[in-house]
VEXBAFI-799551 format. One line per 2 residues: their letters; for each residue x, y, z of N, C-alpha, C. Coordinates in Angstrom, 3 decimals. Example, Ala and Ser with C-alpha at 12.3 -4.5 7.8 and 13.67 -1.06 7.14 Angstrom:
# VEXBAFI-799551
as	13.190:-5.690:7.800:12.300:-4.500:7.800:13.200:-3.300:7.800  12.850:-2.250:7.080:13.670:-1.060:7.140:12.900:0.030:7.870
END
This chain:
# VEXBAFI-799551
ms	-42.712:12.008:-6.741:-43.736:12.847:-6.157:-43.770:12.666:-4.637  -43.565:11.458:-4.208:-43.587:11.171:-2.774:-42.498:11.937:-2.033
mf	-41.338:12.021:-2.646:-40.227:12.727:-2.013:-40.547:14.212:-1.817  -41.158:14.842:-2.815:-41.505:16.253:-2.692:-42.596:16.471:-1.655
sd	-43.584:15.582:-1.605:-44.647:15.713:-0.606:-44.101:15.516:0.796  -43.193:14.552:0.954:-42.578:14.351:2.268:-41.742:15.556:2.677
na	-41.060:16.159:1.724:-40.269:17.347:2.003:-41.170:18.503:2.423  -42.299:18.671:1.747:-43.256:19.716:2.121:-43.801:19.457:3.518
kt	-44.057:18.187:3.833:-44.542:17.838:5.170:-43.517:18.212:6.231  -42.248:18.007:5.933:-41.186:18.374:6.867:-41.163:19.880:7.104
yi	-41.309:20.665:6.042:-41.336:22.124:6.196:-42.564:22.582:6.978  -43.687:21.902:6.795:-44.883:22.228:7.567:-44.624:21.978:9.051
ql	-44.040:20.839:9.365:-43.743:20.502:10.759:-42.709:21.452:11.360  -41.674:21.770:10.605:-40.658:22.697:11.101:-41.233:24.098:11.327
sg	-42.106:24.529:10.442:-42.721:25.852:10.607:-43.622:25.890:11.829  -44.366:24.820:12.061:-45.195:24.746:13.262:-44.354:24.775:14.525
aa	-43.248:24.040:14.513:-42.344:24.047:15.668:-41.695:25.417:15.834  -41.378:26.073:14.735:-40.753:27.396:14.808:-41.701:28.417:15.431
la	-42.997:28.282:15.168:-43.965:29.171:15.812:-43.909:29.018:17.327  -43.813:27.788:17.789:-43.720:27.540:19.228:-42.388:28.039:19.796
vt	-41.319:27.872:19.031:-39.997:28.307:19.493:-39.948:29.822:19.670  -40.617:30.570:18.795:-40.605:32.026:18.936:-41.246:32.460:20.245
lt	-42.310:31.787:20.628:-42.960:32.110:21.905:-42.093:31.700:23.084  -41.519:30.516:23.010:-40.656:30.038:24.085:-39.424:30.916:24.221
fa	-38.847:31.335:23.112:-37.667:32.197:23.134:-37.972:33.495:23.868  -39.102:34.101:23.545:-39.457:35.378:24.183:-39.683:35.210:25.677
re	-40.323:34.132:26.069:-40.657:33.937:27.486:-39.458:33.439:28.303  -38.753:32.455:27.791:-37.706:31.793:28.580:-36.316:32.420:28.425
vl	-35.962:32.852:27.240:-34.622:33.400:27.024:-34.585:34.900:27.280  -35.571:35.607:26.741:-35.601:37.062:26.925:-36.292:37.469:28.226
hv	-36.915:36.523:28.904:-37.595:36.741:30.191:-38.675:37.814:30.111  -39.487:37.740:29.072:-40.633:38.639:28.947:-41.694:38.146:29.922
pp	-42.212:39.012:30.790:-43.227:38.581:31.762:-44.474:38.030:31.069  -45.162:37.071:31.685:-46.332:36.447:31.061:-47.446:37.426:30.693
gq	-47.621:38.497:31.422:-48.680:39.447:31.120:-48.330:40.446:30.032  -47.063:40.559:29.698:-46.618:41.549:28.711:-46.840:41.037:27.281
ni	-47.253:41.927:26.426:-47.490:41.599:25.027:-46.147:41.409:24.308  -45.994:40.285:23.626:-44.735:40.031:22.909:-44.877:40.275:21.407
an	-46.069:40.651:20.981:-46.300:40.864:19.550:-45.741:42.221:19.125  -44.584:42.179:18.513:-43.994:43.382:17.925:-43.778:43.115:16.436
gw	-43.171:44.018:15.747:-42.964:43.858:14.311:-42.172:42.619:13.940  -41.156:42.327:14.739:-40.335:41.141:14.490:-41.175:39.864:14.586
mi	-41.937:39.772:15.676:-42.727:38.563:15.906:-43.815:38.405:14.844  -44.457:39.489:14.496:-45.508:39.414:13.486:-44.917:38.996:12.142
gm	-43.739:39.504:11.819:-43.061:39.092:10.586:-42.722:37.607:10.583  -42.189:37.124:11.705:-41.859:35.698:11.817:-43.101:34.840:11.703
wt	-44.128:35.193:12.474:-45.360:34.408:12.478:-46.001:34.384:11.100  -45.973:35.511:10.415:-46.550:35.566:9.069:-45.792:34.651:8.121
cf	-44.468:34.716:8.167:-43.662:33.863:7.292:-43.904:32.387:7.570  -43.905:31.996:8.830:-44.104:30.582:9.153:-45.526:30.124:8.839
av	-46.508:30.997:9.029:-47.891:30.639:8.683:-48.041:30.472:7.170  -47.404:31.347:6.401:-47.446:31.213:4.937:-46.753:29.924:4.510
ai	-45.666:29.566:5.173:-44.968:28.312:4.853:-45.869:27.108:5.127  -46.604:27.131:6.219:-47.510:26.025:6.543:-48.630:25.937:5.510
is	-49.235:27.069:5.203:-50.360:27.077:4.256:-49.904:26.679:2.856  -48.786:27.228:2.401:-48.323:26.889:1.056:-47.822:25.449:0.979
ga	-47.260:24.926:2.069:-46.843:23.526:2.081:-48.031:22.584:1.966  -49.087:22.883:2.694:-50.301:22.063:2.607:-50.938:22.184:1.223
fy	-50.935:23.391:0.681:-51.502:23.603:-0.652:-50.665:22.898:-1.710  -49.356:22.878:-1.532:-48.486:22.159:-2.464:-48.826:20.672:-2.465
qy	-49.055:20.109:-1.287:-49.415:18.698:-1.221:-50.745:18.446:-1.935  -51.673:19.361:-1.789:-52.949:19.249:-2.491:-52.735:19.273:-4.001
la	-51.912:20.212:-4.464:-51.639:20.304:-5.901:-50.929:19.055:-6.420  -50.078:18.457:-5.607:-49.389:17.232:-6.010:-50.389:16.094:-6.212
vk	-51.361:15.996:-5.320:-52.393:14.962:-5.461:-53.232:15.229:-6.711  -53.573:16.496:-6.951:-54.350:16.834:-8.140:-53.565:16.513:-9.411
yv	-52.249:16.701:-9.380:-51.427:16.369:-10.543:-51.449:14.868:-10.808  -51.332:14.074:-9.750:-51.373:12.625:-9.911:-52.734:12.204:-10.465
es	-53.804:12.828:-9.964:-55.143:12.527:-10.484:-55.238:12.850:-11.976  -54.610:13.937:-12.393:-54.688:14.322:-13.805:-53.915:13.358:-14.700
ci	-52.921:12.691:-14.150:-52.136:11.733:-14.926:-52.889:10.417:-15.131  -53.842:10.157:-14.266:-54.661:8.956:-14.385:-55.896:9.355:-15.190
dw	-56.571:8.418:-15.738:-57.733:8.724:-16.570:-58.993:9.042:-15.769  -58.882:9.407:-14.525:-60.047:9.763:-13.739:-60.512:11.153:-14.139
eh	-61.776:11.406:-13.887:-62.251:12.776:-14.051:-61.792:13.560:-12.835  -61.246:14.705:-13.079:-60.752:15.527:-11.978:-61.090:16.981:-12.267
sa	-61.058:17.757:-11.219:-61.318:19.186:-11.354:-60.080:19.866:-11.939  -60.303:20.697:-12.929:-59.193:21.409:-13.566:-59.053:22.826:-13.022
aw	-59.631:23.069:-11.844:-59.646:24.428:-11.294:-58.247:24.970:-11.011  -57.313:24.108:-10.609:-55.977:24.577:-10.239:-54.918:24.198:-11.268
dw	-55.331:23.775:-12.450:-54.359:23.379:-13.473:-53.493:24.541:-13.960  -53.969:25.749:-13.831:-53.219:26.923:-14.282:-52.047:27.245:-13.360
lq	-52.068:26.713:-12.130:-51.028:27.042:-11.152:-49.989:25.928:-11.089  -48.749:26.270:-11.359:-47.656:25.309:-11.277:-47.326:25.026:-9.813
ag	-47.215:23.781:-9.466:-46.911:23.405:-8.081:-45.542:23.919:-7.645  -44.628:24.063:-8.580:-43.287:24.560:-8.257:-43.295:25.971:-7.693
yv	-44.229:26.813:-8.141:-44.332:28.168:-7.606:-44.758:28.142:-6.142  -45.708:27.280:-5.842:-46.183:27.161:-4.462:-45.069:26.612:-3.582
yg	-44.324:25.664:-4.104:-43.185:25.103:-3.377:-42.136:26.191:-3.115  -41.891:27.018:-4.100:-40.941:28.123:-3.935:-41.400:29.115:-2.886
im	-42.697:29.422:-2.871:-43.239:30.318:-1.844:-43.043:29.715:-0.466  -43.272:28.406:-0.358:-43.073:27.725:0.926:-41.624:27.860:1.389
lf	-40.678:27.582:0.508:-39.263:27.681:0.873:-38.866:29.113:1.222  -39.291:30.063:0.393:-38.955:31.464:0.618:-39.503:31.953:1.957
sf	-40.740:31.614:2.260:-41.329:32.090:3.511:-40.715:31.395:4.724  -40.396:30.102:4.609:-39.759:29.415:5.738:-38.397:30.025:6.042
yg	-37.577:30.178:5.016:-36.239:30.724:5.255:-36.286:32.209:5.587  -37.284:32.920:5.074:-37.469:34.312:5.475:-37.782:34.418:6.962
gt	-38.677:33.552:7.453:-38.990:33.529:8.880:-37.782:33.154:9.721  -36.988:32.232:9.216:-35.783:31.816:9.931:-34.775:32.954:10.023
ii	-34.602:33.683:8.947:-33.674:34.819:8.952:-34.174:35.920:9.889  -35.473:36.205:9.828:-36.032:37.223:10.727:-35.836:36.817:12.174
ft	-36.071:35.533:12.480:-35.882:35.061:13.851:-34.431:35.197:14.286  -33.497:34.870:13.416:-32.075:34.959:13.758:-31.675:36.402:14.038
vy	-32.094:37.312:13.182:-31.769:38.727:13.389:-32.423:39.242:14.670  -33.681:38.867:14.897:-34.398:39.268:16.112:-33.676:38.761:17.362
ai	-33.223:37.515:17.324:-32.520:36.957:18.478:-31.213:37.699:18.739  -30.470:37.980:17.694:-29.202:38.692:17.861:-29.437:40.090:18.429
vs	-30.396:40.802:17.862:-30.691:42.162:18.317:-31.209:42.149:19.753  -32.100:41.230:20.065:-32.695:41.164:21.399:-31.697:40.757:22.474
lr	-30.827:39.823:22.145:-29.842:39.368:23.126:-28.769:40.415:23.391  -28.514:41.271:22.434:-27.551:42.363:22.660:-28.089:43.391:23.635
ht	-29.421:43.547:23.683:-30.040:44.543:24.554:-30.346:44.022:25.956  -30.117:42.734:26.187:-30.403:42.197:27.530:-29.171:42.076:28.366
END
């Protein structure tokens, strides 16, 4: 269980860093002026994917703790027992790699036009 939680933590950290990289890329590599709006469809897609990866990664860690609680004889809330943690983990992976692919395509397209 520890290995999966640590892996989710890594994806949370990478997604947070990727959010910062998208802003830095637009400002420093593409030379978008500071006053100009950089929020276009590409950026919104990337930000959404990375935000979903962060939220689902944190939620996965929560579900992992709830699973451990259920294995012990403690009283625990059964509110999330219907949701398999593996689905949340899959959403985290899908959204992280989706954001990464969108960023790669955006970078290729943007650099060709500069």
